[in-house]
C-alpha positions as YAML, in Angstrom:
chain: A
units: angstrom
residues:
- id: 1
  name: MET
  ca: [71.44, 8.23, -139.57]
- id: 2
  name: ALA
  ca: [70.38, 11.86, -139.34]
- id: 3
  name: ARG
  ca: [72.83, 13.21, -141.91]
- id: 4
  name: TYR
  ca: [71.78, 12.85, -145.54]
- id: 5
  name: ILE
  ca: [74.34, 10.72, -147.39]
- id: 6
  name: GLY
  ca: [72.40, 10.09, -150.59]
- id: 7
  name: PRO
  ca: [72.97, 11.63, -154.03]
- id: 8
  name: THR
  ca: [73.28, 15.41, -153.89]
- id: 9
  name: CYS
  ca: [71.65, 15.60, -157.32]
- id: 10
  name: VAL
  ca: [68.34, 14.46, -155.82]
- id: 11
  name: LYS
  ca: [68.34, 17.38, -153.39]
- id: 12
  name: SER
  ca: [69.45, 19.77, -156.12]
- id: 13
  name: ARG
  ca: [66.49, 18.72, -158.26]
- id: 14
  name: GLN
  ca: [64.14, 18.86, -155.27]
- id: 15
  name: TYR
  ca: [65.01, 22.47, -154.45]
- id: 16
  name: GLY
  ca: [65.89, 23.64, -157.95]
- id: 17
  name: LYS
  ca: [69.38, 24.80, -156.91]
- id: 18
  name: ASP
  ca: [72.92, 23.58, -157.57]
- id: 19
  name: LEU
  ca: [73.93, 22.24, -154.15]
- id: 20
  name: GLU
  ca: [77.08, 20.45, -155.33]
- id: 21
  name: SER
  ca: [79.08, 23.35, -156.81]
- id: 22
  name: LYS
  ca: [81.90, 21.12, -158.05]
- id: 23
  name: THR
  ca: [85.23, 22.80, -158.64]
- id: 24
  name: ARG
  ca: [86.46, 20.08, -160.94]
- id: 25
  name: ALA
  ca: [85.56, 20.22, -164.61]
- id: 26
  name: LEU
  ca: [83.34, 17.15, -164.41]
- id: 27
  name: GLU
  ca: [80.29, 16.53, -166.50]
- id: 28
  name: THR
  ca: [77.04, 16.06, -164.62]
- id: 29
  name: LYS
  ca: [73.72, 14.63, -165.69]
- id: 30
  name: CYS
  ca: [71.89, 16.45, -162.92]
- id: 31
  name: ASP
  ca: [69.11, 18.64, -164.30]
- id: 32
  name: ILE
  ca: [68.07, 20.94, -161.46]
- id: 33
  name: ASN
  ca: [65.01, 22.03, -163.43]
- id: 34
  name: ASN
  ca: [63.69, 18.47, -163.45]
- id: 35
  name: PRO
  ca: [62.03, 17.52, -160.11]
- id: 36
  name: PRO
  ca: [63.00, 14.14, -158.59]
- id: 37
  name: GLY
  ca: [61.01, 11.02, -159.36]
- id: 38
  name: GLN
  ca: [60.79, 8.87, -162.44]
- id: 39
  name: HIS
  ca: [57.97, 10.94, -163.91]
- id: 40
  name: GLY
  ca: [58.34, 14.13, -161.87]
- id: 41
  name: PRO
  ca: [55.54, 15.43, -159.64]
- id: 42
  name: SER
  ca: [52.03, 14.22, -160.44]
- id: 43
  name: ARG
  ca: [50.77, 17.78, -160.40]
- id: 44
  name: LYS
  ca: [52.39, 21.13, -160.01]
- id: 45
  name: ARG
  ca: [51.56, 23.10, -156.91]
- id: 46
  name: ARG
  ca: [52.37, 26.72, -156.33]
- id: 47
  name: PRO
  ca: [54.36, 26.92, -153.08]
- id: 48
  name: THR
  ca: [53.08, 29.11, -150.26]
- id: 49
  name: ASN
  ca: [55.18, 31.88, -148.73]
- id: 50
  name: TYR
  ca: [56.10, 29.52, -145.90]
- id: 51
  name: GLY
  ca: [56.96, 26.85, -148.46]
- id: 52
  name: LEU
  ca: [59.35, 29.22, -150.25]
- id: 53
  name: MET
  ca: [61.07, 30.10, -146.98]
- id: 54
  name: LEU
  ca: [61.37, 26.44, -146.01]
- id: 55
  name: ILE
  ca: [62.81, 25.51, -149.42]
- id: 56
  name: GLU
  ca: [65.43, 28.25, -149.15]
- id: 57
  name: LYS
  ca: [66.44, 27.18, -145.66]
- id: 58
  name: GLN
  ca: [66.65, 23.49, -146.54]
- id: 59
  name: ALA
  ca: [68.64, 24.20, -149.71]
- id: 60
  name: LEU
  ca: [71.13, 26.34, -147.77]
- id: 61
  name: ARG
  ca: [71.43, 23.71, -145.07]
- id: 62
  name: TYR
  ca: [72.14, 20.91, -147.54]
- id: 63
  name: LYS
  ca: [74.52, 23.12, -149.52]
- id: 64
  name: TYR
  ca: [76.77, 23.53, -146.48]
- id: 65
  name: CYS
  ca: [76.18, 19.97, -145.17]
- id: 66
  name: LEU
  ca: [74.63, 20.92, -141.82]
- id: 67
  name: LEU
  ca: [72.06, 19.21, -139.64]
- id: 68
  name: GLU
  ca: [68.98, 21.18, -138.58]
- id: 69
  name: LYS
  ca: [70.19, 21.69, -135.00]
- id: 70
  name: GLN
  ca: [73.61, 22.88, -136.19]
- id: 71
  name: PHE
  ca: [72.05, 25.27, -138.67]
- id: 72
  name: ARG
  ca: [69.59, 26.70, -136.14]
- id: 73
  name: ASN
  ca: [72.34, 27.22, -133.55]
- id: 74
  name: LEU
  ca: [74.42, 29.04, -136.14]
- id: 75
  name: TYR
  ca: [71.46, 31.27, -137.02]
- id: 76
  name: GLN
  ca: [70.82, 32.07, -133.35]
- id: 77
  name: LYS
  ca: [74.47, 32.98, -132.91]
- id: 78
  name: ALA
  ca: [74.26, 35.33, -135.91]
- id: 79
  name: ALA
  ca: [70.98, 36.84, -134.68]
- id: 80
  name: ARG
  ca: [72.54, 37.85, -131.35]
- id: 81
  name: LYS
  ca: [75.09, 40.09, -133.04]
- id: 82
  name: LYS
  ca: [74.52, 43.67, -134.18]
- id: 83
  name: ALA
  ca: [74.76, 43.11, -137.92]
- id: 84
  name: ALA
  ca: [72.61, 41.98, -140.83]
- id: 85
  name: THR
  ca: [71.65, 38.51, -139.62]
- id: 86
  name: GLY
  ca: [71.33, 36.94, -143.06]
- id: 87
  name: VAL
  ca: [74.67, 38.20, -144.33]
- id: 88
  name: LEU
  ca: [76.40, 37.29, -141.07]
- id: 89
  name: LEU
  ca: [74.92, 33.79, -141.28]
- id: 90
  name: LEU
  ca: [76.39, 33.32, -144.75]
- id: 91
  name: GLN
  ca: [79.76, 34.64, -143.63]
- id: 92
  name: MET
  ca: [79.79, 32.22, -140.70]
- id: 93
  name: LEU
  ca: [78.93, 29.34, -143.03]
- id: 94
  name: GLU
  ca: [81.75, 30.34, -145.35]
- id: 95
  name: SER
  ca: [84.20, 30.56, -142.41]
- id: 96
  name: ARG
  ca: [83.74, 26.92, -141.41]
- id: 97
  name: LEU
  ca: [86.87, 24.82, -141.92]
- id: 98
  name: ASP
  ca: [85.22, 22.34, -144.28]
- id: 99
  name: ASN
  ca: [84.04, 25.19, -146.50]
- id: 100
  name: ILE
  ca: [87.46, 26.90, -146.44]
- id: 101
  name: VAL
  ca: [89.08, 23.62, -147.52]
- id: 102
  name: TYR
  ca: [86.60, 23.51, -150.41]
- id: 103
  name: ARG
  ca: [87.15, 27.18, -151.32]
- id: 104
  name: MET
  ca: [90.92, 26.71, -151.36]
- id: 105
  name: GLY
  ca: [90.56, 23.85, -153.84]
- id: 106
  name: PHE
  ca: [91.82, 21.00, -151.67]
- id: 107
  name: ALA
  ca: [88.51, 19.22, -152.33]
- id: 108
  name: CYS
  ca: [86.12, 19.33, -155.28]
- id: 109
  name: THR
  ca: [82.97, 19.43, -153.12]
- id: 110
  name: ARG
  ca: [82.06, 20.44, -149.59]
- id: 111
  name: ARG
  ca: [81.22, 16.85, -148.74]
- id: 112
  name: GLU
  ca: [84.68, 15.74, -149.81]
- id: 113
  name: ALA
  ca: [86.21, 18.64, -147.86]
- id: 114
  name: ARG
  ca: [84.32, 17.52, -144.76]
- id: 115
  name: GLN
  ca: [85.75, 14.03, -145.18]
- id: 116
  name: LEU
  ca: [89.30, 15.38, -145.47]
- id: 117
  name: VAL
  ca: [88.85, 17.32, -142.25]
- id: 118
  name: THR
  ca: [87.36, 14.42, -140.27]
- id: 119
  name: HIS
  ca: [90.14, 12.12, -141.52]
- id: 120
  name: LYS
  ca: [92.73, 14.52, -140.06]
- id: 121
  name: ALA
  ca: [94.20, 15.45, -143.43]
- id: 122
  name: MET
  ca: [94.06, 19.21, -142.75]
- id: 123
  name: MET
  ca: [95.90, 21.57, -140.42]
- id: 124
  name: VAL
  ca: [95.19, 25.10, -139.19]
- id: 125
  name: ASN
  ca: [98.22, 27.16, -138.22]
- id: 126
  name: GLY
  ca: [100.34, 24.01, -138.13]
- id: 127
  name: LYS
  ca: [98.00, 22.01, -135.89]
- id: 128
  name: ALA
  ca: [95.81, 19.14, -137.06]
- id: 129
  name: VAL
  ca: [92.08, 19.93, -136.80]
- id: 130
  name: ASN
  ca: [89.39, 17.33, -137.45]
- id: 131
  name: ILE
  ca: [86.34, 19.46, -136.62]
- id: 132
  name: PRO
  ca: [84.47, 20.59, -139.77]
- id: 133
  name: SER
  ca: [82.65, 23.34, -137.85]
- id: 134
  name: PHE
  ca: [85.91, 24.92, -136.67]
- id: 135
  name: PHE
  ca: [85.80, 28.65, -137.51]
- id: 136
  name: VAL
  ca: [88.76, 29.87, -139.53]
- id: 137
  name: LYS
  ca: [89.72, 33.48, -138.79]
- id: 138
  name: PRO
  ca: [91.34, 36.01, -141.15]
- id: 139
  name: GLY
  ca: [95.08, 35.41, -141.13]
- id: 140
  name: ASP
  ca: [94.80, 31.69, -140.33]
- id: 141
  name: ILE
  ca: [96.84, 29.31, -142.48]
- id: 142
  name: VAL
  ca: [95.07, 26.14, -143.67]
- id: 143
  name: SER
  ca: [97.33, 23.42, -145.07]
- id: 144
  name: VAL
  ca: [97.38, 19.74, -146.00]
- id: 145
  name: ARG
  ca: [99.21, 17.38, -143.67]
- id: 146
  name: GLU
  ca: [102.38, 15.94, -145.15]
- id: 147
  name: ARG
  ca: [101.04, 12.39, -145.11]
- id: 148
  name: ALA
  ca: [98.02, 13.46, -147.20]
- id: 149
  name: MET
  ca: [99.87, 15.48, -149.84]
- id: 150
  name: GLU
  ca: [100.17, 12.42, -152.10]
- id: 151
  name: GLN
  ca: [96.43, 11.83, -152.28]
- id: 152
  name: VAL
  ca: [95.41, 11.94, -155.94]
- id: 153
  name: ARG
  ca: [92.06, 13.59, -155.21]
- id: 154
  name: ILE
  ca: [93.76, 16.53, -153.47]
- id: 155
  name: ILE
  ca: [96.32, 16.95, -156.27]
- id: 156
  name: ASP
  ca: [93.61, 16.81, -158.95]
- id: 157
  name: SER
  ca: [91.36, 19.25, -157.10]
- id: 158
  name: LEU
  ca: [94.19, 21.74, -156.63]
- id: 159
  name: LYS
  ca: [95.10, 21.53, -160.30]
- id: 160
  name: GLN
  ca: [91.51, 22.21, -161.36]
- id: 161
  name: ALA
  ca: [91.19, 25.05, -158.84]
- id: 162
  name: GLU
  ca: [94.43, 26.58, -160.09]
- id: 163
  name: ASP
  ca: [93.15, 26.53, -163.68]
- id: 164
  name: LYS
  ca: [89.78, 27.95, -162.68]
- id: 165
  name: GLY
  ca: [91.07, 30.50, -160.16]
- id: 166
  name: TRP
  ca: [90.31, 31.05, -156.49]
- id: 167
  name: VAL
  ca: [87.92, 33.43, -154.79]
- id: 168
  name: GLU
  ca: [89.50, 36.78, -153.94]
- id: 169
  name: TRP
  ca: [89.28, 36.40, -150.18]
- id: 170
  name: VAL
  ca: [91.65, 33.44, -149.96]
- id: 171
  name: GLU
  ca: [95.27, 33.15, -151.05]
- id: 172
  name: VAL
  ca: [96.57, 29.70, -151.96]
- id: 173
  name: ASP
  ca: [100.06, 28.37, -152.64]
- id: 174
  name: ALA
  ca: [99.37, 25.18, -154.57]
- id: 175
  name: LYS
  ca: [103.02, 24.09, -154.46]
- id: 176
  name: LYS
  ca: [103.07, 24.21, -150.67]
- id: 177
  name: PHE
  ca: [99.55, 22.77, -150.30]
- id: 178
  name: SER
  ca: [98.55, 25.67, -148.08]
- id: 179
  name: GLY
  ca: [96.40, 28.77, -148.13]
- id: 180
  name: GLU
  ca: [95.43, 31.77, -146.05]
- id: 181
  name: LEU
  ca: [92.04, 33.27, -145.30]
- id: 182
  name: LYS
  ca: [92.72, 36.93, -146.08]
- id: 183
  name: ARG
  ca: [89.37, 38.31, -144.94]
- id: 184
  name: VAL
  ca: [85.71, 37.53, -144.45]
- id: 185
  name: PRO
  ca: [83.89, 37.67, -147.82]
- id: 186
  name: ASP
  ca: [81.45, 40.46, -148.64]
- id: 187
  name: ARG
  ca: [77.87, 39.61, -149.60]
- id: 188
  name: ASP
  ca: [78.43, 40.36, -153.29]
- id: 189
  name: GLU
  ca: [81.23, 37.78, -153.31]
- id: 190
  name: LEU
  ca: [78.91, 34.99, -152.17]
- id: 191
  name: PRO
  ca: [76.47, 32.96, -154.32]
- id: 192
  name: SER
  ca: [73.74, 35.16, -155.77]
- id: 193
  name: ASP
  ca: [71.17, 32.34, -155.90]
- id: 194
  name: ILE
  ca: [70.85, 32.40, -152.09]
- id: 195
  name: ASN
  ca: [68.05, 34.47, -150.58]
- id: 196
  name: GLU
  ca: [69.17, 34.62, -146.97]
- id: 197
  name: GLN
  ca: [66.34, 37.00, -146.07]
- id: 198
  name: LEU
  ca: [63.82, 34.17, -146.52]
- id: 199
  name: VAL
  ca: [65.79, 32.10, -143.99]
- id: 200
  name: VAL
  ca: [65.73, 35.00, -141.51]
- id: 201
  name: GLU
  ca: [61.99, 35.43, -141.98]
- id: 202
  name: LEU
  ca: [61.43, 31.70, -141.41]
- id: 203
  name: TYR
  ca: [63.29, 31.61, -138.10]
- id: 204
  name: SER
  ca: [61.75, 34.91, -137.02]
- id: 205
  name: LYS
  ca: [58.26, 33.46, -137.01]
...
């Protein structure tokens, strides 16, 4: 199977970044500063410039649960437009339905959000959509299907998200199990630990 389905903590430790970004207040034993392996790496090596670019790209790809071909196609689509390619790439990643479901608090992780979408638990503008890569546009309404509203994981995730607060570019009505994408997020509203310029440099080679 091409898609990685193992522990996210392993990848987080491998790339030194939090790739899970759980919305629930759950304790984690994942130490991202501790490389994977029982004893860690046998010897420390200073990564090359190419190595740094590759690490950044791989970390971003795993963070948003994309395959290499999907990620490259998304980059090429962003590169064809007259805008900052790196920022546009991040905005396109954030506009995917599985990510919007995660941002609205219907799921505690992006992987769980992807599962909800593929299991036809989510709707966009009143129509069921089971394609995680579906692009949500500003003004679109994302909601939970009636038959899925009783799922404990969705109720718990929404409760935790409500306590923690939502990002400013989405508006969620927890009682109605629905939310609206108000606008595309600005760069300063996205994770600061991402260096999208390294990804652009990698694909520009």
